[in-house]
N, CA, C and O atoms as a MOPAC input file, in Angstrom:
PM7 MOZYME 1SCF
protein

 N    148.31300 1   105.24000 1    78.84600 1
 C    147.17000 1   106.08000 1    79.10800 1
 C    145.84100 1   105.40300 1    78.77700 1
 O    144.82600 1   105.84600 1    79.31400 1
 N    145.76100 1   104.36000 1    77.93400 1
 C    144.47000 1   103.75600 1    77.64000 1
 C    143.80300 1   103.20500 1    78.89400 1
 O    142.57700 1   103.26300 1    78.99400 1
 N    144.55700 1   102.67400 1    79.85500 1
 C    143.93000 1   102.12500 1    81.06400 1
 C    143.31500 1   103.24200 1    81.91000 1
 O    142.32500 1   103.01100 1    82.60300 1
 N    143.87800 1   104.43100 1    81.86400 1
 C    143.33000 1   105.56600 1    82.60400 1
 C    141.97900 1   105.97500 1    82.00700 1
 O    141.04400 1   106.28000 1    82.74700 1
 N    141.87200 1   105.98500 1    80.68200 1
 C    140.60000 1   106.32400 1    80.03300 1
 C    139.55000 1   105.25700 1    80.34800 1
 O    138.38000 1   105.57300 1    80.56500 1
 N    139.97700 1   103.99500 1    80.37000 1
 C    139.05200 1   102.91400 1    80.69000 1
 C    138.54100 1   103.04900 1    82.12800 1
 O    137.35800 1   102.83700 1    82.39600 1
 N    139.43900 1   103.40200 1    83.04500 1
 C    139.04700 1   103.58600 1    84.44100 1
 C    138.03700 1   104.70700 1    84.58400 1
 O    137.06300 1   104.58200 1    85.32600 1
 N    138.26500 1   105.79600 1    83.88100 1
 C    137.33400 1   106.93100 1    83.93000 1
 C    135.97700 1   106.53300 1    83.36100 1
 O    134.93600 1   106.89600 1    83.91000 1
 N    135.99200 1   105.78500 1    82.25800 1
 C    134.75100 1   105.34600 1    81.64300 1
 C    133.97000 1   104.42800 1    82.59300 1
 O    132.75600 1   104.56700 1    82.74200 1
 N    134.67900 1   103.49300 1    83.23000 1
 C    134.02700 1   102.59900 1    84.19300 1
 C    133.43600 1   103.39300 1    85.35100 1
 O    132.32100 1   103.11400 1    85.79000 1
 N    134.17700 1   104.38100 1    85.84700 1
 C    133.67600 1   105.19700 1    86.94600 1
 C    132.41600 1   105.94600 1    86.53600 1
 O    131.45800 1   106.01600 1    87.30600 1
 N    132.40900 1   106.49800 1    85.34800 1
 C    131.24300 1   107.24400 1    84.88200 1
 C    130.03300 1   106.33700 1    84.68900 1
 O    128.91500 1   106.70500 1    85.04900 1
 N    130.25200 1   105.16100 1    84.12700 1
 C    129.14100 1   104.25700 1    83.86200 1
 C    128.58900 1   103.68500 1    85.16200 1
 O    127.38200 1   103.74600 1    85.39800 1
 N    129.45800 1   103.12600 1    86.01500 1
 C    128.99000 1   102.48800 1    87.24000 1
 C    128.71200 1   103.50000 1    88.34900 1
 O    127.86200 1   103.25600 1    89.20500 1
 N    129.39600 1   104.60200 1    88.34500 1
 C    129.17500 1   105.64700 1    89.34500 1
 C    127.80600 1   106.28800 1    89.23100 1
 O    127.28600 1   106.80900 1    90.21700 1
 N    127.21900 1   106.25800 1    88.05800 1
 C    125.89500 1   106.84100 1    87.87700 1
 C    124.83300 1   106.06600 1    88.65200 1
 O    123.78200 1   106.61700 1    88.98000 1
 N    125.09700 1   104.79900 1    88.94600 1
 C    124.11200 1   103.97700 1    89.64500 1
 C    124.31700 1   103.96000 1    91.16000 1
 O    123.47000 1   103.43300 1    91.88100 1
 N    125.40500 1   104.51600 1    91.65400 1
 C    125.66200 1   104.51000 1    93.08900 1
 C    124.58400 1   105.22200 1    93.90000 1
 O    124.20400 1   104.69300 1    94.94500 1
 N    124.06300 1   106.38100 1    93.50100 1
 C    123.03800 1   107.03000 1    94.30900 1
 C    121.77100 1   106.17900 1    94.44200 1
 O    121.03700 1   106.32300 1    95.42000 1
 N    121.50900 1   105.31000 1    93.49100 1
 C    120.30200 1   104.49500 1    93.54600 1
 C    120.39700 1   103.38500 1    94.57600 1
 O    119.36900 1   102.87800 1    95.02600 1
 N    121.60500 1   102.99400 1    94.96200 1
 C    121.75500 1   101.87500 1    95.87300 1
 C    121.24300 1   102.18300 1    97.27600 1
 O    120.89100 1   101.25700 1    98.00700 1
 N    121.18800 1   103.44500 1    97.67500 1
 C    120.71800 1   103.81400 1    99.00100 1
 C    119.21500 1   103.94600 1    99.08300 1
 O    118.67300 1   104.05700 1   100.18300 1
 N    118.53300 1   103.93800 1    97.97500 1
 C    117.08500 1   104.08700 1    97.98200 1
 C    116.43100 1   102.73800 1    98.17200 1
 O    116.97600 1   101.70300 1    97.78800 1
 N    115.26300 1   102.76600 1    98.76600 1
 C    114.56800 1   101.51300 1    99.00000 1
 C    113.20000 1   101.53900 1    98.33500 1
 O    112.55600 1   102.58400 1    98.23500 1
 N    112.77900 1   100.38600 1    97.89200 1
 C    111.49100 1   100.24400 1    97.21900 1
 C    110.43600 1    99.71600 1    98.18400 1
 O    109.24600 1    99.73000 1    97.86800 1
 N    110.85500 1    99.25900 1    99.34100 1
 C    109.96300 1    98.55000 1   100.25500 1
 C    109.46900 1    99.42500 1   101.39000 1
 O    109.99400 1   100.51200 1   101.63200 1
 N    108.44700 1    98.93200 1   102.08500 1
 C    107.91700 1    99.57300 1   103.28000 1
 C    107.89700 1    98.57100 1   104.42000 1
 O    108.28000 1    97.41500 1   104.24000 1
 N    107.45300 1    99.00500 1   105.59200 1
 C    107.45600 1    98.14500 1   106.77300 1
 C    106.20800 1    98.37500 1   107.61500 1
 O    105.56200 1    99.42000 1   107.53300 1
 N    105.89000 1    97.37400 1   108.42400 1
 C    104.83400 1    97.48600 1   109.42000 1
 C    105.44900 1    97.08700 1   110.75400 1
 O    106.07200 1    96.03200 1   110.86600 1
 N    105.27300 1    97.93100 1   111.76200 1
 C    105.72500 1    97.62200 1   113.11200 1
 C    104.56600 1    97.88700 1   114.06500 1
 O    103.64000 1    98.62900 1   113.73800 1
 N    104.62300 1    97.28400 1   115.23300 1
 C    103.58100 1    97.53400 1   116.21100 1
 C    103.73000 1    96.65300 1   117.42200 1
 O    104.72600 1    95.95000 1   117.59300 1
 N    102.70600 1    96.70800 1   118.26700 1
 C    102.68500 1    95.90100 1   119.47700 1
 C    101.28000 1    95.33100 1   119.65500 1
 O    100.28300 1    95.95400 1   119.28900 1
 N    101.23400 1    94.15100 1   120.21900 1
 C     99.96000 1    93.49200 1   120.51100 1
 C     99.79700 1    93.48500 1   122.02700 1
 O    100.69100 1    93.05600 1   122.75600 1
 N     98.63800 1    93.97000 1   122.49300 1
 C     98.34500 1    94.02100 1   123.91200 1
 C     96.96900 1    93.41700 1   124.17400 1
 O     96.17700 1    93.21200 1   123.25400 1
 N     96.70300 1    93.13700 1   125.45100 1
 C     95.35900 1    92.68900 1   125.81200 1
 C     94.54400 1    93.91900 1   126.21000 1
 O     95.02600 1    95.04600 1   126.09600 1
 N     93.31200 1    93.70900 1   126.67500 1
 C     92.42500 1    94.82600 1   127.00300 1
 C     92.98000 1    95.70500 1   128.12400 1
 O     92.63500 1    96.88400 1   128.20700 1
 N     93.83900 1    95.14500 1   128.99200 1
 C     94.42300 1    95.94000 1   130.07700 1
 C     95.73900 1    96.60500 1   129.66300 1
 O     96.43900 1    97.17600 1   130.49900 1
 N     96.06800 1    96.52800 1   128.38900 1
 C     97.29100 1    97.11000 1   127.80800 1
 C     98.56100 1    96.35700 1   128.19800 1
 O     99.66200 1    96.89000 1   128.06000 1
 N     98.42100 1    95.13200 1   128.68100 1
 C     99.59300 1    94.29900 1   128.97500 1
 C    100.10000 1    93.68300 1   127.67900 1
 O     99.30600 1    93.27800 1   126.83000 1
 N    101.42300 1    93.61100 1   127.52200 1
 C    102.03300 1    93.05200 1   126.31500 1
 C    101.67200 1    91.58100 1   126.16700 1
 O    101.61400 1    90.83800 1   127.14700 1
 N    101.43000 1    91.17600 1   124.92500 1
 C    101.09700 1    89.78100 1   124.63900 1
 C    102.22400 1    89.13200 1   123.83700 1
 O    102.36600 1    89.36600 1   122.63600 1
 N    103.01200 1    88.32300 1   124.51700 1
 C    104.09200 1    87.59800 1   123.84900 1
 C    103.51700 1    86.38700 1   123.12300 1
 O    102.48000 1    85.84700 1   123.50800 1
 N    104.19900 1    85.98000 1   122.08400 1
 C    103.88500 1    84.76000 1   121.32400 1
 C    102.52800 1    84.76900 1   120.63000 1
 O    101.97500 1    83.70600 1   120.34900 1
 N    101.99000 1    85.93300 1   120.35400 1
 C    100.79200 1    86.00400 1   119.51300 1
 C    101.25400 1    85.86900 1   118.06400 1
 O    102.32800 1    86.35700 1   117.71200 1
 N    100.47100 1    85.22500 1   117.23500 1
 C    100.82700 1    85.04200 1   115.82300 1
 C    100.24600 1    86.19100 1   115.01100 1
 O     99.04000 1    86.43900 1   115.03600 1
 N    101.12100 1    86.88800 1   114.29100 1
 C    100.71600 1    88.01300 1   113.44800 1
 C    100.99400 1    87.62800 1   111.99500 1
 O    102.10800 1    87.23600 1   111.65000 1
 N     99.97800 1    87.74300 1   111.15700 1
 C    100.11700 1    87.42000 1   109.73500 1
 C     99.71600 1    88.63500 1   108.91900 1
 O     98.61900 1    89.16900 1   109.08800 1
 N    100.61000 1    89.07700 1   108.02400 1
 C    100.27600 1    90.15800 1   107.09200 1
 C    100.13400 1    89.54000 1   105.70800 1
 O    100.94800 1    88.71200 1   105.30100 1
 N     99.09100 1    89.95100 1   104.98800 1
 C     98.82300 1    89.42200 1   103.65400 1
 C     98.61700 1    90.56900 1   102.69200 1
 O     97.78800 1    91.44700 1   102.92700 1
 N     99.38100 1    90.56000 1   101.59500 1
 C     99.17800 1    91.54200 1   100.53000 1
 C     97.88500 1    91.16700 1    99.82300 1
 O     97.78100 1    90.07500 1    99.26500 1
 N     96.89200 1    92.06100 1    99.83900 1
 C     95.58500 1    91.71500 1    99.28600 1
 C     95.59700 1    91.61400 1    97.76500 1
 O     94.68900 1    91.01500 1    97.18900 1
 N     96.58900 1    92.17700 1    97.10800 1
 C     96.67900 1    92.08800 1    95.64400 1
 C     97.34500 1    90.80200 1    95.18300 1
 O     96.92900 1    90.19700 1    94.19500 1
 N     98.38900 1    90.38700 1    95.91100 1
 C     99.17800 1    89.23000 1    95.46700 1
 C     98.96600 1    87.98500 1    96.32100 1
 O     99.41300 1    86.90100 1    95.94800 1
 N     98.29200 1    88.12400 1    97.45700 1
 C     98.09100 1    87.04600 1    98.43000 1
 C     99.38900 1    86.56600 1    99.07800 1
 O     99.41000 1    85.50500 1    99.70000 1
 N    100.46100 1    87.32600 1    98.94200 1
 C    101.72500 1    86.98500 1    99.59200 1
 C    101.57200 1    87.17800 1   101.09500 1
 O    101.08400 1    88.21400 1   101.54700 1
 N    101.99800 1    86.16200 1   101.88100 1
 C    101.83900 1    86.17700 1   103.32800 1
 C    103.17300 1    86.15200 1   104.03700 1
 O    104.13700 1    85.53800 1   103.58300 1
 N    103.19900 1    86.84600 1   105.17600 1
 C    104.34600 1    86.80400 1   106.08400 1
 C    103.78900 1    86.60700 1   107.48300 1
 O    102.82100 1    87.26000 1   107.87000 1
 N    104.40200 1    85.70300 1   108.24200 1
 C    103.93500 1    85.40200 1   109.58900 1
 C    105.08500 1    85.52100 1   110.57700 1
 O    106.21800 1    85.14100 1   110.28000 1
 N    104.77500 1    86.05800 1   111.76800 1
 C    105.77200 1    86.17100 1   112.83300 1
 C    105.05600 1    86.08800 1   114.17300 1
 O    103.84800 1    86.30700 1   114.26100 1
 N    105.81400 1    85.77200 1   115.20900 1
 C    105.28300 1    85.78500 1   116.56500 1
 C    105.77400 1    87.03800 1   117.26500 1
 O    106.87400 1    87.52600 1   117.00400 1
 N    104.93600 1    87.55100 1   118.16100 1
 C    105.32700 1    88.74700 1   118.89400 1
 C    106.41500 1    88.40300 1   119.91200 1
 O    106.49300 1    87.28000 1   120.40900 1
 N    107.24200 1    89.39000 1   120.20500 1
 C    108.32500 1    89.22800 1   121.17500 1
 C    107.75500 1    89.32100 1   122.59800 1
 O    106.54700 1    89.48000 1   122.77700 1
 N    108.61100 1    89.22300 1   123.58700 1
 C    108.16300 1    89.26900 1   124.98300 1
 C    107.50100 1    90.59800 1   125.33300 1
 O    106.66800 1    90.65500 1   126.23700 1
 N    107.86500 1    91.67000 1   124.62100 1
 C    107.23700 1    92.97500 1   124.86000 1
 C    105.99200 1    93.18400 1   123.99200 1
 O    105.42700 1    94.27700 1   123.97000 1
 N    105.56500 1    92.13400 1   123.27800 1
 C    104.38400 1    92.22300 1   122.42300 1
 C    104.67200 1    92.81500 1   121.05700 1
 O    103.77100 1    92.91600 1   120.22400 1
 N    105.90600 1    93.20400 1   120.81600 1
 C    106.26300 1    93.86400 1   119.56700 1
 C    106.40900 1    92.91000 1   118.39500 1
 O    106.76200 1    91.74100 1   118.55400 1
 N    106.13200 1    93.43700 1   117.22900 1
 C    106.34100 1    92.69400 1   115.98300 1
 C    106.84200 1    93.65400 1   114.92000 1
 O    106.67000 1    94.86700 1   115.03600 1
 N    107.46800 1    93.10200 1   113.87700 1
 C    108.03300 1    93.92200 1   112.80800 1
 C    108.06500 1    93.11500 1   111.52500 1
 O    108.54700 1    91.98200 1   111.49500 1
 N    107.54100 1    93.71900 1   110.46000 1
 C    107.62800 1    93.14600 1   109.12000 1
 C    108.33200 1    94.18000 1   108.25100 1
 O    107.83700 1    95.29300 1   108.07500 1
 N    109.48700 1    93.80800 1   107.70800 1
 C    110.26300 1    94.72000 1   106.87300 1
 C    110.28600 1    94.20500 1   105.43700 1
 O    109.93200 1    93.05700 1   105.17100 1
 N    110.70200 1    95.05900 1   104.53000 1
 C    110.82500 1    94.70900 1   103.11000 1
 C    109.50700 1    94.22400 1   102.51100 1
 O    109.47000 1    93.23400 1   101.78000 1
 N    108.42700 1    94.93400 1   102.83200 1
 C    107.12500 1    94.62100 1   102.24700 1
 C    106.95100 1    95.41900 1   100.96000 1
 O    107.25400 1    96.61100 1   100.91100 1
 N    106.46900 1    94.76100 1    99.93900 1
 C    106.18800 1    95.43500 1    98.67600 1
 C    105.05500 1    96.42100 1    98.91800 1
 O    104.05300 1    96.04800 1    99.52700 1
 N    105.17600 1    97.66000 1    98.46700 1
 C    104.10500 1    98.63700 1    98.67500 1
 C    102.77000 1    98.11600 1    98.14000 1
 O    102.71100 1    97.48700 1    97.08400 1
 N    101.71800 1    98.38700 1    98.87900 1
 C    100.39000 1    97.93000 1    98.50300 1
 C     99.46000 1    97.94400 1    99.69800 1
 O     99.74300 1    98.57000 1   100.71900 1
 N     98.35400 1    97.25000 1    99.55500 1
 C     97.35800 1    97.16800 1   100.61800 1
 C     97.44300 1    95.79900 1   101.28200 1
 O     97.50800 1    94.77200 1   100.60500 1
 N     97.44200 1    95.79500 1   102.60600 1
 C     97.62100 1    94.57700 1   103.37900 1
 C     96.47700 1    94.38000 1   104.36100 1
 O     95.81100 1    95.33000 1   104.77300 1
 N     96.26700 1    93.11900 1   104.72400 1
 C     95.39800 1    92.79600 1   105.84800 1
 C     96.28200 1    92.18300 1   106.92400 1
 O     97.25100 1    91.48500 1   106.62500 1
 N     95.93800 1    92.45000 1   108.17800 1
 C     96.71200 1    91.93200 1   109.29500 1
 C     95.79300 1    91.08000 1   110.15700 1
 O     94.69500 1    91.50400 1   110.51700 1
 N     96.24500 1    89.88600 1   110.48300 1
 C     95.50000 1    88.94800 1   111.31500 1
 C     96.34200 1    88.63500 1   112.54400 1
 O     97.51500 1    88.28300 1   112.42400 1
 N     95.73800 1    88.76500 1   113.73900 1
 C     96.43900 1    88.45700 1   114.98600 1
 C     95.65500 1    87.37700 1   115.70800 1
 O     94.44200 1    87.48400 1   115.88800 1
 N     96.37500 1    86.31900 1   116.12400 1
 C     95.74500 1    85.18500 1   116.78800 1
 C     96.55400 1    84.77000 1   118.00700 1
 O     97.78500 1    84.81200 1   118.00800 1
 N     95.82500 1    84.36600 1   119.04600 1
 C     96.44400 1    83.77200 1   120.23000 1
 C     95.36000 1    82.97200 1   120.93700 1
 O     94.24200 1    83.45600 1   121.11400 1
 N     95.68900 1    81.74300 1   121.34300 1
 C     94.69600 1    80.92100 1   122.03700 1
 C     94.10900 1    81.64000 1   123.25000 1
 O     94.83400 1    82.24900 1   124.03800 1
 N     92.77800 1    81.55900 1   123.38700 1
 C     92.08800 1    82.19600 1   124.49700 1
 C     91.63500 1    83.61600 1   124.20000 1
 O     90.97800 1    84.24700 1   125.02800 1
 N     91.98900 1    84.12800 1   123.00000 1
 C     91.61600 1    85.48700 1   122.61300 1
 C     90.87600 1    85.46600 1   121.28700 1
 O     91.06100 1    84.56500 1   120.47000 1
 N     90.03500 1    86.47200 1   121.08500 1
 C     89.32700 1    86.59200 1   119.82500 1
 C     90.31900 1    86.93600 1   118.72200 1
 O     91.22800 1    87.74200 1   118.91900 1
 N     90.13900 1    86.32700 1   117.58000 1
 C     90.96500 1    86.61500 1   116.40500 1
 C     90.67200 1    88.05500 1   115.97400 1
 O     89.50800 1    88.44400 1   115.87400 1
 N     91.71900 1    88.85100 1   115.71700 1
 C     91.55300 1    90.24700 1   115.31800 1
 C     92.11000 1    90.44500 1   113.91900 1
 O     93.23500 1    90.04000 1   113.62500 1
 N     91.31200 1    91.07500 1   113.05300 1
 C     91.72800 1    91.35000 1   111.67300 1
 C     91.65600 1    92.84500 1   111.41900 1
 O     90.70800 1    93.51800 1   111.82400 1
 N     92.66400 1    93.34300 1   110.74900 1
 C     92.67600 1    94.75100 1   110.33600 1
 C     92.84700 1    94.76300 1   108.82400 1
 O     93.85800 1    94.28200 1   108.31300 1
 N     91.87900 1    95.30300 1   108.10900 1
 C     91.88200 1    95.33400 1   106.63700 1
 C     92.30600 1    96.71300 1   106.13200 1
 O     92.19500 1    97.70900 1   106.84800 1
 N     92.78700 1    96.75500 1   104.90200 1
 C     93.05100 1    98.02100 1   104.22200 1
 C     94.22600 1    98.81500 1   104.74000 1
 O     94.20200 1   100.04500 1   104.70500 1
 N     95.24400 1    98.14600 1   105.21500 1
 C     96.44800 1    98.83200 1   105.69600 1
 C     97.33800 1    99.11300 1   104.48400 1
 O     97.81100 1    98.18500 1   103.82900 1
 N     97.56100 1   100.38100 1   104.19100 1
 C     98.33200 1   100.76500 1   103.01100 1
 C     99.79300 1   100.99400 1   103.38400 1
 O    100.10100 1   101.73500 1   104.31800 1
 N    100.68200 1   100.34900 1   102.64100 1
 C    102.12500 1   100.50000 1   102.83300 1
 C    102.68800 1   101.20700 1   101.60900 1
 O    102.47200 1   100.77800 1   100.47600 1
 N    103.41300 1   102.29400 1   101.84900 1
 C    104.03000 1   103.07100 1   100.78800 1
 C    105.53200 1   102.80600 1   100.74500 1
 O    106.09200 1   102.20700 1   101.66400 1
 N    106.16900 1   103.25200 1    99.68200 1
 C    107.61400 1   103.09800 1    99.52000 1
 C    108.33000 1   103.82300 1   100.64900 1
 O    108.02600 1   104.97900 1   100.94100 1
 N    109.27500 1   103.14900 1   101.28000 1
 C    110.13500 1   103.67800 1   102.34400 1
 C    109.35000 1   104.16100 1   103.55800 1
 O    109.89300 1   104.90600 1   104.37400 1
 N    108.09700 1   103.76200 1   103.70000 1
 C    107.28300 1   104.16200 1   104.85400 1
 C    107.28300 1   103.06800 1   105.89900 1
 O    107.36800 1   101.88100 1   105.58400 1
 N    107.18600 1   103.49000 1   107.14900 1
 C    107.06000 1   102.54900 1   108.26000 1
 C    105.74000 1   102.86400 1   108.94000 1
 O    105.58800 1   103.90500 1   109.57800 1
 N    104.78500 1   101.94900 1   108.79500 1
 C    103.47200 1   102.13900 1   109.40900 1
 C    103.45500 1   101.47600 1   110.77300 1
 O    103.86800 1   100.32500 1   110.91400 1
 N    102.97900 1   102.19900 1   111.77500 1
 C    102.86200 1   101.62800 1   113.11800 1
 C    101.40900 1   101.23300 1   113.33200 1
 O    100.49300 1   102.03200 1   113.13600 1
 N    101.21800 1    99.97400 1   113.74200 1
 C     99.88000 1    99.44000 1   113.92800 1
 C     99.85100 1    98.63300 1   115.22800 1
 O    100.24800 1    97.46800 1   115.25700 1
 N     99.37400 1    99.27200 1   116.30500 1
 C     99.23200 1    98.59800 1   117.58800 1
 C     97.84700 1    97.96500 1   117.64800 1
 O     96.85500 1    98.57400 1   117.24500 1
 N     97.79100 1    96.73900 1   118.15400 1
 C     96.53800 1    95.97900 1   118.14700 1
 C     96.22500 1    95.51100 1   119.56200 1
 O     97.08900 1    94.97800 1   120.25700 1
 N     94.96600 1    95.71900 1   119.98400 1
 C     94.50300 1    95.27600 1   121.29100 1
 C     93.60500 1    94.06400 1   121.09800 1
 O     92.66200 1    94.09800 1   120.30800 1
 N     93.90400 1    92.99400 1   121.82500 1
 C     93.14700 1    91.74800 1   121.72100 1
 C     92.12900 1    91.67500 1   122.85700 1
 O     92.34800 1    92.20900 1   123.94500 1
 N     91.00100 1    90.99400 1   122.57700 1
 C     89.97100 1    90.79000 1   123.58300 1
 C     89.89600 1    89.31200 1   123.94100 1
 O     90.05500 1    88.44100 1   123.08700 1
 N     89.64900 1    89.04600 1   125.22700 1
 C     89.49000 1    87.67400 1   125.68500 1
 C     88.23300 1    87.10200 1   125.04300 1
 O     87.20900 1    87.78000 1   124.95100 1
 N     88.31700 1    85.85400 1   124.60200 1
 C     87.15700 1    85.22400 1   123.99300 1
 C     87.49700 1    83.88500 1   123.39700 1
 O     88.63600 1    83.42300 1   123.46600 1
 N     86.50200 1    83.27300 1   122.81500 1
 C     86.64100 1    81.97500 1   122.17100 1
 C     87.37700 1    82.14600 1   120.84700 1
 O     87.20700 1    83.16200 1   120.17300 1
 N     88.18600 1    81.17300 1   120.47000 1
 C     88.94500 1    81.23000 1   119.22300 1
 C     88.02300 1    81.35700 1   118.01800 1
 O     88.40900 1    81.93900 1   117.00400 1
 N     86.80500 1    80.81800 1   118.11300 1
 C     85.88600 1    80.89200 1   116.97700 1
 C     85.33000 1    82.29700 1   116.77900 1
 O     84.77100 1    82.59300 1   115.72300 1
 N     85.47400 1    83.17500 1   117.78800 1
 C     85.01800 1    84.54900 1   117.65900 1
 C     86.11900 1    85.37800 1   117.01600 1
 O     87.30300 1    85.08500 1   117.18300 1
 N     85.73200 1    86.40700 1   116.28600 1
 C     86.74400 1    87.27400 1   115.68600 1
 C     86.26300 1    88.70900 1   115.68600 1
 O     85.06500 1    88.98700 1   115.74300 1
 N     87.22400 1    89.61100 1   115.62100 1
 C     86.95700 1    91.03700 1   115.55300 1
 C     87.56000 1    91.52500 1   114.25500 1
 O     88.73300 1    91.27400 1   113.98100 1
 N     86.77200 1    92.22100 1   113.45200 1
 C     87.27900 1    92.78700 1   112.20800 1
 C     87.13400 1    94.29100 1   112.27800 1
 O     86.04000 1    94.81600 1   112.48500 1
 N     88.25700 1    94.98200 1   112.10000 1
 C     88.25700 1    96.43500 1   112.13900 1
 C     88.29600 1    96.92900 1   110.70300 1
 O     89.19400 1    96.58200 1   109.93500 1
 N     87.31200 1    97.74100 1   110.35400 1
 C     87.25300 1    98.29600 1   109.00300 1
 C     86.90200 1    99.76700 1   109.08600 1
 O     86.23900 1   100.20000 1   110.02900 1
 N     87.33700 1   100.52600 1   108.11500 1
 C     87.00400 1   101.94800 1   108.06400 1
 C     87.66600 1   102.75400 1   109.15800 1
 O     87.08200 1   103.71700 1   109.65700 1
 N     88.86800 1   102.38100 1   109.53800 1
 C     89.56400 1   103.09500 1   110.59000 1
 C     90.25800 1   104.32400 1   110.03400 1
 O     90.33300 1   104.51900 1   108.82100 1
 N     90.75700 1   105.14000 1   110.92900 1
 C     91.49100 1   106.34500 1   110.54400 1
 C     92.76100 1   105.94400 1   109.80700 1
 O     93.29300 1   104.86000 1   110.04700 1
 N     93.26000 1   106.80100 1   108.91000 1
 C     94.48600 1   106.46700 1   108.18200 1
 C     95.67200 1   106.34600 1   109.12900 1
 O     95.73900 1   107.02400 1   110.15400 1
 N     96.60200 1   105.47300 1   108.77000 1
 C     97.79900 1   105.26400 1   109.57100 1
 C     98.72700 1   106.46300 1   109.46400 1
 O     98.79500 1   107.12100 1   108.42500 1
 N     99.42600 1   106.73200 1   110.52500 1
 C    100.42300 1   107.78500 1   110.52800 1
 C    101.80100 1   107.15900 1   110.43800 1
 O    102.02900 1   106.06200 1   110.94700 1
 N    102.71000 1   107.85300 1   109.79400 1
 C    104.08500 1   107.35800 1   109.74600 1
 C    104.76900 1   107.88200 1   110.99900 1
 O    105.21700 1   109.02800 1   111.04300 1
 N    104.84400 1   107.02700 1   112.02100 1
 C    105.41800 1   107.45000 1   113.29200 1
 C    106.88900 1   107.09100 1   113.42000 1
 O    107.57400 1   107.59600 1   114.30900 1
 N    107.36600 1   106.25400 1   112.57100 1
 C    108.76400 1   105.84700 1   112.60900 1
 C    109.49100 1   106.62100 1   111.51200 1
 O    109.52500 1   106.17500 1   110.36500 1
 N    110.07000 1   107.77100 1   111.84600 1
 C    110.69100 1   108.64900 1   110.85600 1
 C    112.00100 1   108.06900 1   110.35600 1
 O    112.82500 1   107.61700 1   111.15100 1
 N    112.20000 1   108.07800 1   109.05800 1
 C    113.45300 1   107.62500 1   108.44800 1
 C    114.53100 1   108.68800 1   108.55400 1
 O    115.70800 1   108.36000 1   108.70600 1
 N    114.14800 1   109.95900 1   108.47600 1
 C    115.11100 1   111.04700 1   108.45700 1
 C    114.73500 1   112.06600 1   109.52400 1
 O    114.01000 1   113.01600 1   109.22700 1
 N    115.21500 1   111.89400 1   110.78300 1
 C    114.81700 1   112.79600 1   111.84800 1
 C    115.25100 1   114.23500 1   111.61000 1
 O    114.69300 1   115.13900 1   112.23100 1
 N    116.22400 1   114.48700 1   110.73600 1
 C    116.67100 1   115.84200 1   110.46000 1
 C    115.59600 1   116.65600 1   109.74800 1
 O    115.64400 1   117.88600 1   109.76400 1
 N    114.62300 1   115.98400 1   109.12200 1
 C    113.56500 1   116.69100 1   108.41200 1
 C    112.57500 1   117.34000 1   109.37000 1
 O    111.86000 1   118.26500 1   108.98300 1
 N    112.52200 1   116.87200 1   110.60600 1
 C    111.53700 1   117.35400 1   111.56300 1
 C    112.21800 1   118.24400 1   112.58300 1
 O    113.17800 1   117.83700 1   113.23700 1
 N    111.72000 1   119.45000 1   112.71300 1
 C    112.31700 1   120.39600 1   113.63800 1
 C    111.27900 1   120.79900 1   114.67100 1
 O    110.10300 1   120.98100 1   114.35400 1
 N    111.72100 1   120.93400 1   115.87900 1
 C    110.83300 1   121.39800 1   116.93000 1
 C    111.05500 1   122.88400 1   117.12600 1
 O    111.99200 1   123.45700 1   116.57000 1
 N    110.19600 1   123.50800 1   117.91500 1
 C    110.34700 1   124.93800 1   118.17900 1
 C    111.68600 1   125.22000 1   118.83800 1
 O    112.32200 1   126.22400 1   118.51600 1
 N    112.13100 1   124.37000 1   119.74400 1
 C    113.41700 1   124.60200 1   120.40900 1
 C    114.59400 1   124.46000 1   119.45600 1
 O    115.54700 1   125.23700 1   119.51200 1
 N    114.51900 1   123.44200 1   118.56400 1
 C    115.64100 1   123.26200 1   117.64700 1
 C    115.68800 1   124.35600 1   116.60700 1
 O    116.73200 1   124.57100 1   115.99100 1
 N    114.58500 1   125.05600 1   116.39300 1
 C    114.54600 1   126.15000 1   115.42600 1
 C    114.94100 1   127.46100 1   116.08200 1
 O    114.97900 1   128.49600 1   115.41800 1
 N    115.24100 1   127.43300 1   117.40200 1
 C    115.66000 1   128.64300 1   118.08800 1
 C    114.49100 1   129.48400 1   118.56700 1
 O    114.69100 1   130.63800 1   118.94500 1
 N    113.28900 1   128.95100 1   118.56500 1
 C    112.09700 1   129.67500 1   118.99400 1
 C    111.76500 1   129.27000 1   120.42800 1
 O    111.98700 1   128.12300 1   120.81500 1
 N    111.23700 1   130.20100 1   121.21200 1
 C    110.78200 1   129.81200 1   122.54800 1
 C    109.58600 1   128.87300 1   122.43000 1
 O    108.81600 1   128.97700 1   121.47400 1
 N    109.42000 1   127.97100 1   123.37300 1
 C    108.27100 1   127.04400 1   123.31100 1
 C    106.96500 1   127.81600 1   123.26900 1
 O    106.81700 1   128.84200 1   123.93400 1
 N    106.01800 1   127.31600 1   122.48200 1
 C    104.71100 1   127.95100 1   122.36500 1
 C    104.64700 1   129.01400 1   121.28900 1
 O    103.57400 1   129.56200 1   121.03600 1
 N    105.77500 1   129.32600 1   120.64000 1
 C    105.79000 1   130.34000 1   119.59000 1
 C    106.27100 1   129.77000 1   118.27100 1
 O    106.86700 1   130.48800 1   117.46700 1
 N    106.02600 1   128.50800 1   118.03800 1
 C    106.48100 1   127.85400 1   116.80700 1
 C    105.67300 1   128.31900 1   115.63600 1
 O    105.90800 1   127.88000 1   114.51100 1

């Protein structure tokens, strides 16, 4: 019977930490880069920098103009987008929260590489990429006729 007590003790000690394994400490930034006509811009360089730690992550946009940065430490970030033949675009003050996915679509303007566009004081980001779709109910899913939610 001593091995049975040991097994129970191990289960109690290690089992207490199992619920924590599904939680995440990080956030993400996703978006798309387009030109002024809303056409997708492939191979644009996107750099996110944590303004507190100066930690940088760089990626190129996909063929659909999309980019994704995952496992970002919560904090405030700046985003820089560059592509030859277009003005450099910077977005400052992007706040990433724990387990949040911020969507940030960026439109580039044609211009000289030495020119840049800096966006400041913009509206707060919305969390458009829901982690738990069950939390959001529509009027139809709640059994209500449309327009009477």
